[in-house]
PDB file of N, CA, C and O in Angstrom:
ATOM      1  N   MET A   1     170.795 135.819 132.578  1.00  0.00           N
ATOM      2  CA  MET A   1     170.234 134.672 133.280  1.00  0.00           C
ATOM      3  C   MET A   1     169.015 134.117 132.537  1.00  0.00           C
ATOM      4  O   MET A   1     168.833 132.902 132.469  1.00  0.00           O
ATOM      5  N   HIS A   2     168.197 134.984 131.991  1.00  0.00           N
ATOM      6  CA  HIS A   2     166.987 134.557 131.284  1.00  0.00           C
ATOM      7  C   HIS A   2     167.336 133.684 130.080  1.00  0.00           C
ATOM      8  O   HIS A   2     166.663 132.680 129.844  1.00  0.00           O
ATOM      9  N   ALA A   3     168.364 134.037 129.317  1.00  0.00           N
ATOM     10  CA  ALA A   3     168.771 133.266 128.142  1.00  0.00           C
ATOM     11  C   ALA A   3     169.202 131.862 128.547  1.00  0.00           C
ATOM     12  O   ALA A   3     168.909 130.895 127.844  1.00  0.00           O
ATOM     13  N   LYS A   4     169.890 131.746 129.671  1.00  0.00           N
ATOM     14  CA  LYS A   4     170.339 130.434 130.146  1.00  0.00           C
ATOM     15  C   LYS A   4     169.138 129.573 130.532  1.00  0.00           C
ATOM     16  O   LYS A   4     169.114 128.378 130.241  1.00  0.00           O
ATOM     17  N   ARG A   5     168.153 130.167 131.179  1.00  0.00           N
ATOM     18  CA  ARG A   5     166.952 129.439 131.574  1.00  0.00           C
ATOM     19  C   ARG A   5     166.200 128.961 130.339  1.00  0.00           C
ATOM     20  O   ARG A   5     165.717 127.829 130.308  1.00  0.00           O
ATOM     21  N   MET A   6     166.095 129.818 129.314  1.00  0.00           N
ATOM     22  CA  MET A   6     165.427 129.440 128.069  1.00  0.00           C
ATOM     23  C   MET A   6     166.160 128.286 127.382  1.00  0.00           C
ATOM     24  O   MET A   6     165.530 127.368 126.858  1.00  0.00           O
ATOM     25  N   LYS A   7     167.484 128.339 127.390  1.00  0.00           N
ATOM     26  CA  LYS A   7     168.281 127.283 126.773  1.00  0.00           C
ATOM     27  C   LYS A   7     168.029 125.955 127.487  1.00  0.00           C
ATOM     28  O   LYS A   7     167.891 124.918 126.840  1.00  0.00           O
ATOM     29  N   ASN A   8     167.971 125.987 128.817  1.00  0.00           N
ATOM     30  CA  ASN A   8     167.706 124.772 129.581  1.00  0.00           C
ATOM     31  C   ASN A   8     166.302 124.240 129.315  1.00  0.00           C
ATOM     32  O   ASN A   8     166.106 123.028 129.232  1.00  0.00           O
ATOM     33  N   GLN A   9     165.329 125.130 129.181  1.00  0.00           N
ATOM     34  CA  GLN A   9     163.960 124.707 128.872  1.00  0.00           C
ATOM     35  C   GLN A   9     163.893 124.072 127.488  1.00  0.00           C
ATOM     36  O   GLN A   9     163.238 123.046 127.307  1.00  0.00           O
ATOM     37  N   ASN A  10     164.567 124.675 126.511  1.00  0.00           N
ATOM     38  CA  ASN A  10     164.583 124.118 125.164  1.00  0.00           C
ATOM     39  C   ASN A  10     165.243 122.744 125.152  1.00  0.00           C
ATOM     40  O   ASN A  10     164.767 121.824 124.486  1.00  0.00           O
ATOM     41  N   ARG A  11     166.335 122.612 125.888  1.00  0.00           N
ATOM     42  CA  ARG A  11     167.027 121.320 125.971  1.00  0.00           C
ATOM     43  C   ARG A  11     166.105 120.287 126.612  1.00  0.00           C
ATOM     44  O   ARG A  11     166.048 119.143 126.159  1.00  0.00           O
ATOM     45  N   SER A  12     165.394 120.676 127.648  1.00  0.00           N
ATOM     46  CA  SER A  12     164.483 119.773 128.332  1.00  0.00           C
ATOM     47  C   SER A  12     163.381 119.302 127.390  1.00  0.00           C
ATOM     48  O   SER A  12     163.036 118.121 127.383  1.00  0.00           O
ATOM     49  N   LYS A  13     162.826 120.214 126.595  1.00  0.00           N
ATOM     50  CA  LYS A  13     161.780 119.853 125.635  1.00  0.00           C
ATOM     51  C   LYS A  13     162.337 118.937 124.559  1.00  0.00           C
ATOM     52  O   LYS A  13     161.675 117.983 124.150  1.00  0.00           O
ATOM     53  N   SER A  14     163.562 119.220 124.092  1.00  0.00           N
ATOM     54  CA  SER A  14     164.190 118.371 123.085  1.00  0.00           C
ATOM     55  C   SER A  14     164.371 116.962 123.599  1.00  0.00           C
ATOM     56  O   SER A  14     164.141 115.995 122.874  1.00  0.00           O
ATOM     57  N   VAL A  15     164.784 116.843 124.852  1.00  0.00           N
ATOM     58  CA  VAL A  15     164.957 115.528 125.458  1.00  0.00           C
ATOM     59  C   VAL A  15     163.610 114.823 125.557  1.00  0.00           C
ATOM     60  O   VAL A  15     163.518 113.621 125.306  1.00  0.00           O
ATOM     61  N   GLU A  16     162.573 115.556 125.920  1.00  0.00           N
ATOM     62  CA  GLU A  16     161.220 114.999 126.000  1.00  0.00           C
ATOM     63  C   GLU A  16     160.790 114.454 124.637  1.00  0.00           C
ATOM     64  O   GLU A  16     160.235 113.357 124.557  1.00  0.00           O
ATOM     65  N   PHE A  17     161.038 115.201 123.576  1.00  0.00           N
ATOM     66  CA  PHE A  17     160.655 114.768 122.235  1.00  0.00           C
ATOM     67  C   PHE A  17     161.454 113.527 121.815  1.00  0.00           C
ATOM     68  O   PHE A  17     160.908 112.613 121.198  1.00  0.00           O
ATOM     69  N   MET A  18     162.733 113.501 122.149  1.00  0.00           N
ATOM     70  CA  MET A  18     163.563 112.343 121.816  1.00  0.00           C
ATOM     71  C   MET A  18     163.084 111.110 122.564  1.00  0.00           C
ATOM     72  O   MET A  18     163.060 110.013 122.007  1.00  0.00           O
ATOM     73  N   HIS A  19     162.707 111.285 123.814  1.00  0.00           N
ATOM     74  CA  HIS A  19     162.192 110.149 124.587  1.00  0.00           C
ATOM     75  C   HIS A  19     160.908 109.604 123.953  1.00  0.00           C
ATOM     76  O   HIS A  19     160.686 108.394 123.939  1.00  0.00           O
ATOM     77  N   ARG A  20     160.073 110.489 123.436  1.00  0.00           N
ATOM     78  CA  ARG A  20     158.838 110.029 122.780  1.00  0.00           C
ATOM     79  C   ARG A  20     159.170 109.224 121.526  1.00  0.00           C
ATOM     80  O   ARG A  20     158.543 108.196 121.271  1.00  0.00           O
ATOM     81  N   ALA A  21     160.146 109.676 120.742  1.00  0.00           N
ATOM     82  CA  ALA A  21     160.546 108.938 119.539  1.00  0.00           C
ATOM     83  C   ALA A  21     161.087 107.558 119.918  1.00  0.00           C
ATOM     84  O   ALA A  21     160.801 106.568 119.244  1.00  0.00           O
ATOM     85  N   ILE A  22     161.862 107.498 120.988  1.00  0.00           N
ATOM     86  CA  ILE A  22     162.395 106.219 121.455  1.00  0.00           C
ATOM     87  C   ILE A  22     161.264 105.312 121.925  1.00  0.00           C
ATOM     88  O   ILE A  22     161.258 104.113 121.646  1.00  0.00           O
ATOM     89  N   GLU A  23     160.310 105.898 122.642  1.00  0.00           N
ATOM     90  CA  GLU A  23     159.157 105.135 123.127  1.00  0.00           C
ATOM     91  C   GLU A  23     158.371 104.540 121.954  1.00  0.00           C
ATOM     92  O   GLU A  23     157.972 103.377 121.996  1.00  0.00           O
ATOM     93  N   LEU A  24     158.154 105.338 120.917  1.00  0.00           N
ATOM     94  CA  LEU A  24     157.447 104.848 119.728  1.00  0.00           C
ATOM     95  C   LEU A  24     158.191 103.675 119.099  1.00  0.00           C
ATOM     96  O   LEU A  24     157.588 102.666 118.734  1.00  0.00           O
ATOM     97  N   SER A  25     159.506 103.820 118.979  1.00  0.00           N
ATOM     98  CA  SER A  25     160.283 102.752 118.345  1.00  0.00           C
ATOM     99  C   SER A  25     160.184 101.464 119.160  1.00  0.00           C
ATOM    100  O   SER A  25     160.016 100.383 118.595  1.00  0.00           O
ATOM    101  N   ARG A  26     160.286 101.572 120.463  1.00  0.00           N
ATOM    102  CA  ARG A  26     160.217 100.375 121.315  1.00  0.00           C
ATOM    103  C   ARG A  26     158.836  99.726 121.252  1.00  0.00           C
ATOM    104  O   ARG A  26     158.722  98.510 121.096  1.00  0.00           O
ATOM    105  N   GLU A  27     157.797 100.538 121.375  1.00  0.00           N
ATOM    106  CA  GLU A  27     156.427  99.999 121.347  1.00  0.00           C
ATOM    107  C   GLU A  27     156.182  99.195 120.083  1.00  0.00           C
ATOM    108  O   GLU A  27     155.691  98.068 120.142  1.00  0.00           O
ATOM    109  N   HIS A  28     156.523  99.772 118.945  1.00  0.00           N
ATOM    110  CA  HIS A  28     156.198  99.131 117.672  1.00  0.00           C
ATOM    111  C   HIS A  28     157.168  98.011 117.325  1.00  0.00           C
ATOM    112  O   HIS A  28     156.798  97.072 116.620  1.00  0.00           O
ATOM    113  N   MET A  29     158.383  98.094 117.801  1.00  0.00           N
ATOM    114  CA  MET A  29     159.330  97.007 117.593  1.00  0.00           C
ATOM    115  C   MET A  29     158.872  95.775 118.379  1.00  0.00           C
ATOM    116  O   MET A  29     158.863  94.663 117.850  1.00  0.00           O
ATOM    117  N   HIS A  30     158.493  95.978 119.648  1.00  0.00           N
ATOM    118  CA  HIS A  30     158.052  94.861 120.479  1.00  0.00           C
ATOM    119  C   HIS A  30     156.712  94.288 120.005  1.00  0.00           C
ATOM    120  O   HIS A  30     156.409  93.123 120.262  1.00  0.00           O
ATOM    121  N   ALA A  31     155.924  95.095 119.324  1.00  0.00           N
ATOM    122  CA  ALA A  31     154.647  94.628 118.779  1.00  0.00           C
ATOM    123  C   ALA A  31     154.833  93.964 117.413  1.00  0.00           C
ATOM    124  O   ALA A  31     153.864  93.519 116.798  1.00  0.00           O
ATOM    125  N   GLY A  32     156.084  93.899 116.940  1.00  0.00           N
ATOM    126  CA  GLY A  32     156.365  93.265 115.654  1.00  0.00           C
ATOM    127  C   GLY A  32     155.954  94.097 114.459  1.00  0.00           C
ATOM    128  O   GLY A  32     155.731  93.562 113.374  1.00  0.00           O
ATOM    129  N   GLN A  33     155.851  95.409 114.650  1.00  0.00           N
ATOM    130  CA  GLN A  33     155.387  96.281 113.578  1.00  0.00           C
ATOM    131  C   GLN A  33     156.513  96.991 112.844  1.00  0.00           C
ATOM    132  O   GLN A  33     156.250  97.794 111.948  1.00  0.00           O
ATOM    133  N   GLY A  34     157.759  96.714 113.202  1.00  0.00           N
ATOM    134  CA  GLY A  34     158.856  97.369 112.492  1.00  0.00           C
ATOM    135  C   GLY A  34     160.149  97.324 113.261  1.00  0.00           C
ATOM    136  O   GLY A  34     160.227  96.779 114.362  1.00  0.00           O
ATOM    137  N   GLY A  35     161.163  97.912 112.657  1.00  0.00           N
ATOM    138  CA  GLY A  35     162.481  97.968 113.279  1.00  0.00           C
ATOM    139  C   GLY A  35     162.543  99.055 114.331  1.00  0.00           C
ATOM    140  O   GLY A  35     161.554  99.749 114.567  1.00  0.00           O
ATOM    141  N   PRO A  36     163.690  99.212 114.963  1.00  0.00           N
ATOM    142  CA  PRO A  36     163.819 100.127 116.103  1.00  0.00           C
ATOM    143  C   PRO A  36     164.027 101.584 115.699  1.00  0.00           C
ATOM    144  O   PRO A  36     165.076 102.163 115.980  1.00  0.00           O
ATOM    145  N   PHE A  37     163.030 102.176 115.039  1.00  0.00           N
ATOM    146  CA  PHE A  37     163.136 103.571 114.633  1.00  0.00           C
ATOM    147  C   PHE A  37     161.821 104.284 114.896  1.00  0.00           C
ATOM    148  O   PHE A  37     160.757 103.797 114.517  1.00  0.00           O
ATOM    149  N   GLY A  38     161.896 105.447 115.550  1.00  0.00           N
ATOM    150  CA  GLY A  38     160.722 106.269 115.790  1.00  0.00           C
ATOM    151  C   GLY A  38     161.058 107.706 115.453  1.00  0.00           C
ATOM    152  O   GLY A  38     162.226 108.094 115.448  1.00  0.00           O
ATOM    153  N   ALA A  39     160.034 108.497 115.169  1.00  0.00           N
ATOM    154  CA  ALA A  39     160.260 109.901 114.816  1.00  0.00           C
ATOM    155  C   ALA A  39     159.076 110.742 115.257  1.00  0.00           C
ATOM    156  O   ALA A  39     157.941 110.267 115.308  1.00  0.00           O
ATOM    157  N   VAL A  40     159.354 111.994 115.575  1.00  0.00           N
ATOM    158  CA  VAL A  40     158.304 112.963 115.858  1.00  0.00           C
ATOM    159  C   VAL A  40     158.602 114.232 115.067  1.00  0.00           C
ATOM    160  O   VAL A  40     159.759 114.555 114.798  1.00  0.00           O
ATOM    161  N   ILE A  41     157.561 114.930 114.706  1.00  0.00           N
ATOM    162  CA  ILE A  41     157.700 116.255 114.094  1.00  0.00           C
ATOM    163  C   ILE A  41     157.138 117.248 115.090  1.00  0.00           C
ATOM    164  O   ILE A  41     156.019 117.093 115.579  1.00  0.00           O
ATOM    165  N   VAL A  42     157.922 118.262 115.384  1.00  0.00           N
ATOM    166  CA  VAL A  42     157.566 119.251 116.397  1.00  0.00           C
ATOM    167  C   VAL A  42     157.386 120.599 115.732  1.00  0.00           C
ATOM    168  O   VAL A  42     158.208 121.019 114.918  1.00  0.00           O
ATOM    169  N   LYS A  43     156.299 121.274 116.086  1.00  0.00           N
ATOM    170  CA  LYS A  43     156.050 122.633 115.595  1.00  0.00           C
ATOM    171  C   LYS A  43     155.583 123.475 116.770  1.00  0.00           C
ATOM    172  O   LYS A  43     154.662 123.092 117.492  1.00  0.00           O
ATOM    173  N   ASP A  44     156.207 124.599 116.955  1.00  0.00           N
ATOM    174  CA  ASP A  44     155.853 125.518 118.044  1.00  0.00           C
ATOM    175  C   ASP A  44     155.865 124.824 119.408  1.00  0.00           C
ATOM    176  O   ASP A  44     155.018 125.085 120.261  1.00  0.00           O
ATOM    177  N   GLY A  45     156.841 123.936 119.591  1.00  0.00           N
ATOM    178  CA  GLY A  45     157.002 123.282 120.880  1.00  0.00           C
ATOM    179  C   GLY A  45     156.038 122.153 121.161  1.00  0.00           C
ATOM    180  O   GLY A  45     155.967 121.679 122.295  1.00  0.00           O
ATOM    181  N   LYS A  46     155.283 121.700 120.147  1.00  0.00           N
ATOM    182  CA  LYS A  46     154.319 120.608 120.336  1.00  0.00           C
ATOM    183  C   LYS A  46     154.512 119.556 119.251  1.00  0.00           C
ATOM    184  O   LYS A  46     154.829 119.880 118.107  1.00  0.00           O
ATOM    185  N   ILE A  47     154.319 118.300 119.620  1.00  0.00           N
ATOM    186  CA  ILE A  47     154.387 117.217 118.644  1.00  0.00           C
ATOM    187  C   ILE A  47     153.147 117.289 117.764  1.00  0.00           C
ATOM    188  O   ILE A  47     152.019 117.244 118.257  1.00  0.00           O
ATOM    189  N   VAL A  48     153.366 117.401 116.459  1.00  0.00           N
ATOM    190  CA  VAL A  48     152.254 117.484 115.519  1.00  0.00           C
ATOM    191  C   VAL A  48     152.088 116.202 114.704  1.00  0.00           C
ATOM    192  O   VAL A  48     151.052 115.995 114.073  1.00  0.00           O
ATOM    193  N   ALA A  49     153.111 115.339 114.717  1.00  0.00           N
ATOM    194  CA  ALA A  49     153.019 114.063 114.005  1.00  0.00           C
ATOM    195  C   ALA A  49     154.023 113.083 114.599  1.00  0.00           C
ATOM    196  O   ALA A  49     155.068 113.477 115.117  1.00  0.00           O
ATOM    197  N   GLU A  50     153.689 111.807 114.513  1.00  0.00           N
ATOM    198  CA  GLU A  50     154.553 110.742 115.000  1.00  0.00           C
ATOM    199  C   GLU A  50     154.629 109.651 113.941  1.00  0.00           C
ATOM    200  O   GLU A  50     153.711 109.475 113.140  1.00  0.00           O
ATOM    201  N   GLY A  51     155.745 108.921 113.955  1.00  0.00           N
ATOM    202  CA  GLY A  51     155.885 107.820 113.017  1.00  0.00           C
ATOM    203  C   GLY A  51     156.868 106.794 113.544  1.00  0.00           C
ATOM    204  O   GLY A  51     157.611 107.060 114.490  1.00  0.00           O
ATOM    205  N   TRP A  52     156.870 105.622 112.929  1.00  0.00           N
ATOM    206  CA  TRP A  52     157.791 104.560 113.296  1.00  0.00           C
ATOM    207  C   TRP A  52     158.050 103.737 112.050  1.00  0.00           C
ATOM    208  O   TRP A  52     157.345 103.850 111.048  1.00  0.00           O
ATOM    209  N   ASN A  53     159.069 102.915 112.134  1.00  0.00           N
ATOM    210  CA  ASN A  53     159.476 102.112 110.995  1.00  0.00           C
ATOM    211  C   ASN A  53     158.473 100.995 110.762  1.00  0.00           C
ATOM    212  O   ASN A  53     158.232 100.171 111.644  1.00  0.00           O
ATOM    213  N   CYS A  54     157.895 100.970 109.580  1.00  0.00           N
ATOM    214  CA  CYS A  54     157.010  99.858 109.215  1.00  0.00           C
ATOM    215  C   CYS A  54     157.342  99.375 107.803  1.00  0.00           C
ATOM    216  O   CYS A  54     156.474  98.903 107.069  1.00  0.00           O
ATOM    217  N   VAL A  55     158.609  99.505 107.447  1.00  0.00           N
ATOM    218  CA  VAL A  55     159.075  99.082 106.120  1.00  0.00           C
ATOM    219  C   VAL A  55     158.781  97.607 105.899  1.00  0.00           C
ATOM    220  O   VAL A  55     158.306  97.224 104.830  1.00  0.00           O
ATOM    221  N   PHE A  56     159.059  96.775 106.900  1.00  0.00           N
ATOM    222  CA  PHE A  56     158.846  95.337 106.734  1.00  0.00           C
ATOM    223  C   PHE A  56     157.363  94.996 106.636  1.00  0.00           C
ATOM    224  O   PHE A  56     156.965  94.147 105.838  1.00  0.00           O
ATOM    225  N   ARG A  57     156.558  95.656 107.442  1.00  0.00           N
ATOM    226  CA  ARG A  57     155.119  95.370 107.435  1.00  0.00           C
ATOM    227  C   ARG A  57     154.481  95.821 106.128  1.00  0.00           C
ATOM    228  O   ARG A  57     153.662  95.102 105.555  1.00  0.00           O
ATOM    229  N   LEU A  58     154.850  97.004 105.656  1.00  0.00           N
ATOM    230  CA  LEU A  58     154.272  97.535 104.418  1.00  0.00           C
ATOM    231  C   LEU A  58     154.978  97.015 103.167  1.00  0.00           C
ATOM    232  O   LEU A  58     154.446  97.100 102.060  1.00  0.00           O
ATOM    233  N   ARG A  59     156.176  96.481 103.357  1.00  0.00           N
ATOM    234  CA  ARG A  59     157.015  96.015 102.246  1.00  0.00           C
ATOM    235  C   ARG A  59     157.248  97.135 101.233  1.00  0.00           C
ATOM    236  O   ARG A  59     157.225  96.923 100.021  1.00  0.00           O
ATOM    237  N   ARG A  60     157.472  98.326 101.770  1.00  0.00           N
ATOM    238  CA  ARG A  60     157.754  99.496 100.931  1.00  0.00           C
ATOM    239  C   ARG A  60     158.951 100.224 101.524  1.00  0.00           C
ATOM    240  O   ARG A  60     158.780 101.114 102.357  1.00  0.00           O
ATOM    241  N   PRO A  61     160.171  99.857 101.103  1.00  0.00           N
ATOM    242  CA  PRO A  61     161.359 100.466 101.697  1.00  0.00           C
ATOM    243  C   PRO A  61     161.454 101.968 101.485  1.00  0.00           C
ATOM    244  O   PRO A  61     162.157 102.643 102.238  1.00  0.00           O
ATOM    245  N   ALA A  62     160.779 102.507 100.500  1.00  0.00           N
ATOM    246  CA  ALA A  62     160.850 103.951 100.254  1.00  0.00           C
ATOM    247  C   ALA A  62     160.084 104.744 101.315  1.00  0.00           C
ATOM    248  O   ALA A  62     160.321 105.940 101.484  1.00  0.00           O
ATOM    249  N   VAL A  63     159.178 104.094 102.022  1.00  0.00           N
ATOM    250  CA  VAL A  63     158.386 104.777 103.044  1.00  0.00           C
ATOM    251  C   VAL A  63     159.018 104.489 104.402  1.00  0.00           C
ATOM    252  O   VAL A  63     158.498 103.698 105.189  1.00  0.00           O
ATOM    253  N   SER A  64     160.131 105.133 104.658  1.00  0.00           N
ATOM    254  CA  SER A  64     160.840 104.905 105.909  1.00  0.00           C
ATOM    255  C   SER A  64     160.277 105.801 107.005  1.00  0.00           C
ATOM    256  O   SER A  64     159.404 106.633 106.758  1.00  0.00           O
ATOM    257  N   VAL A  65     160.785 105.621 108.203  1.00  0.00           N
ATOM    258  CA  VAL A  65     160.323 106.384 109.358  1.00  0.00           C
ATOM    259  C   VAL A  65     160.503 107.888 109.152  1.00  0.00           C
ATOM    260  O   VAL A  65     159.770 108.683 109.741  1.00  0.00           O
ATOM    261  N   ARG A  66     161.456 108.280 108.335  1.00  0.00           N
ATOM    262  CA  ARG A  66     161.693 109.717 108.129  1.00  0.00           C
ATOM    263  C   ARG A  66     160.517 110.386 107.441  1.00  0.00           C
ATOM    264  O   ARG A  66     160.284 111.578 107.643  1.00  0.00           O
ATOM    265  N   PHE A  67     159.770 109.645 106.632  1.00  0.00           N
ATOM    266  CA  PHE A  67     158.714 110.250 105.832  1.00  0.00           C
ATOM    267  C   PHE A  67     157.310 110.040 106.401  1.00  0.00           C
ATOM    268  O   PHE A  67     156.423 110.861 106.165  1.00  0.00           O
ATOM    269  N   ARG A  68     157.100 108.976 107.130  1.00  0.00           N
ATOM    270  CA  ARG A  68     155.744 108.675 107.625  1.00  0.00           C
ATOM    271  C   ARG A  68     155.140 109.786 108.458  1.00  0.00           C
ATOM    272  O   ARG A  68     153.989 110.145 108.210  1.00  0.00           O
ATOM    273  N   PRO A  69     155.844 110.363 109.441  1.00  0.00           N
ATOM    274  CA  PRO A  69     155.195 111.440 110.198  1.00  0.00           C
ATOM    275  C   PRO A  69     154.914 112.658 109.338  1.00  0.00           C
ATOM    276  O   PRO A  69     153.943 113.372 109.590  1.00  0.00           O
ATOM    277  N   ALA A  70     155.726 112.911 108.343  1.00  0.00           N
ATOM    278  CA  ALA A  70     155.511 114.061 107.476  1.00  0.00           C
ATOM    279  C   ALA A  70     154.230 113.895 106.674  1.00  0.00           C
ATOM    280  O   ALA A  70     153.548 114.878 106.385  1.00  0.00           O
ATOM    281  N   ILE A  71     153.899 112.670 106.315  1.00  0.00           N
ATOM    282  CA  ILE A  71     152.669 112.404 105.575  1.00  0.00           C
ATOM    283  C   ILE A  71     151.458 112.781 106.406  1.00  0.00           C
ATOM    284  O   ILE A  71     150.469 113.288 105.878  1.00  0.00           O
ATOM    285  N   GLY A  72     151.535 112.527 107.735  1.00  0.00           N
ATOM    286  CA  GLY A  72     150.406 112.811 108.613  1.00  0.00           C
ATOM    287  C   GLY A  72     150.388 114.217 109.182  1.00  0.00           C
ATOM    288  O   GLY A  72     149.410 114.606 109.820  1.00  0.00           O
ATOM    289  N   ALA A  73     151.445 114.988 108.968  1.00  0.00           N
ATOM    290  CA  ALA A  73     151.523 116.331 109.589  1.00  0.00           C
ATOM    291  C   ALA A  73     150.641 117.347 108.909  1.00  0.00           C
ATOM    292  O   ALA A  73     150.606 118.507 109.320  1.00  0.00           O
TER     293      ALA A  73
END
């Protein structure tokens, strides 16, 4: 029973992290700061970095949403 509860807690946290990435993408897309992409980096169950797509604003396609949070982590 304990393993099942842990699995549900992990799934719940994963969903929470995904919702934060979606929230970031929406916020910055509506603010005109980039396309609809957000990302979070999680360590030990906590968000340690966040990022969003700003390729158009920075005019640097190599710096996509996948790399921006890693730069700040």
